[in-house]
C-alpha positions as CSV (number, residue, x, y, z in Angstrom):
1,M,-17.7,60.0,-75.8
2,M,-20.4,62.5,-73.8
3,I,-18.4,61.6,-70.4
4,L,-14.5,62.1,-71.7
5,F,-16.3,65.5,-73.2
6,F,-17.7,66.1,-69.4
7,K,-13.9,64.6,-67.7
8,T,-12.1,67.0,-70.1
9,M,-14.5,70.0,-69.0
10,A,-14.3,69.1,-65.1
11,S,-10.7,68.9,-65.5
12,F,-10.4,72.4,-67.4
13,F,-12.7,74.2,-64.9
14,L,-10.8,72.3,-61.6
15,T,-8.0,74.0,-62.9
16,E,-9.2,77.3,-63.7
17,F,-10.9,77.5,-60.3
18,Q,-7.2,77.0,-58.7
19,K,-5.5,79.5,-60.9
20,D,-8.7,82.1,-59.7
21,I,-9.0,81.3,-56.1
22,E,-5.3,80.9,-55.9
23,E,-4.4,84.4,-57.2
24,N,-7.8,86.3,-55.5
25,M,-7.6,84.8,-52.2
26,D,-6.9,88.1,-50.4
27,K,-10.9,89.4,-52.0
28,L,-12.7,86.3,-50.7
29,T,-13.9,85.7,-47.1
30,V,-13.6,82.1,-45.7
31,S,-13.6,81.0,-42.3
32,D,-10.4,80.2,-40.9
33,D,-11.5,76.4,-40.5
34,I,-11.6,76.3,-44.5
35,P,-8.2,75.3,-46.0
36,A,-8.3,77.6,-49.2
37,E,-7.1,74.3,-51.2
38,L,-10.4,72.7,-50.4
39,L,-12.2,75.6,-51.9
40,T,-11.4,74.6,-56.0
41,Y,-12.9,71.4,-54.7
42,I,-15.7,72.5,-53.2
43,Y,-16.4,74.8,-56.3
44,A,-15.2,71.8,-58.3
45,A,-18.2,69.4,-56.5
46,N,-20.7,72.1,-57.0
47,L,-20.0,72.5,-61.2
48,G,-19.8,68.6,-61.5
49,A,-23.2,68.1,-59.7
50,I,-25.0,70.4,-61.7
51,M,-23.6,69.1,-65.0
52,Y,-24.5,65.2,-63.8
53,W,-27.8,66.5,-62.8
54,S,-28.5,68.4,-66.4
55,Q,-27.8,65.2,-67.8
56,Q,-30.2,63.2,-66.3
57,M,-33.0,65.8,-67.4
58,P,-35.3,64.8,-70.0
59,T,-34.0,68.0,-71.5
60,P,-30.6,69.1,-70.7
61,A,-29.9,72.6,-69.3
62,D,-28.1,74.9,-71.8
63,W,-24.5,76.6,-70.8
64,A,-25.9,79.7,-69.7
65,Q,-28.8,77.7,-67.6
66,M,-26.0,76.0,-65.5
67,D,-24.2,79.5,-64.9
68,K,-27.0,80.8,-63.5
69,L,-27.9,77.8,-61.4
70,F,-23.5,77.8,-60.6
71,K,-23.9,81.0,-59.1
72,A,-27.1,80.8,-57.2
73,V,-25.7,77.6,-55.7
74,L,-22.3,79.6,-54.4
75,P,-24.1,81.9,-51.8
76,V,-26.3,79.2,-50.0
77,K,-26.1,79.0,-46.3
78,I,-27.3,76.4,-44.1
79,N,-28.5,77.4,-40.5
80,L,-28.2,74.9,-38.6
């Protein structure tokens, strides 16, 4: 039952992210190397990872905690 809930939520967020990204591409700073369509999947993967991580914890995070983590992950950069 919980897996179905998370799949439904993931599908909902993927659709919402896709609409939001498409409607706001002019406001995003993205490398020309990254196709705009790929951003939807990147955001969905981050969200899915946070939700999965939360479920693996002894005490799962609540939605507010997961939202805070999601927003914190977005600006992370890797300096190679």
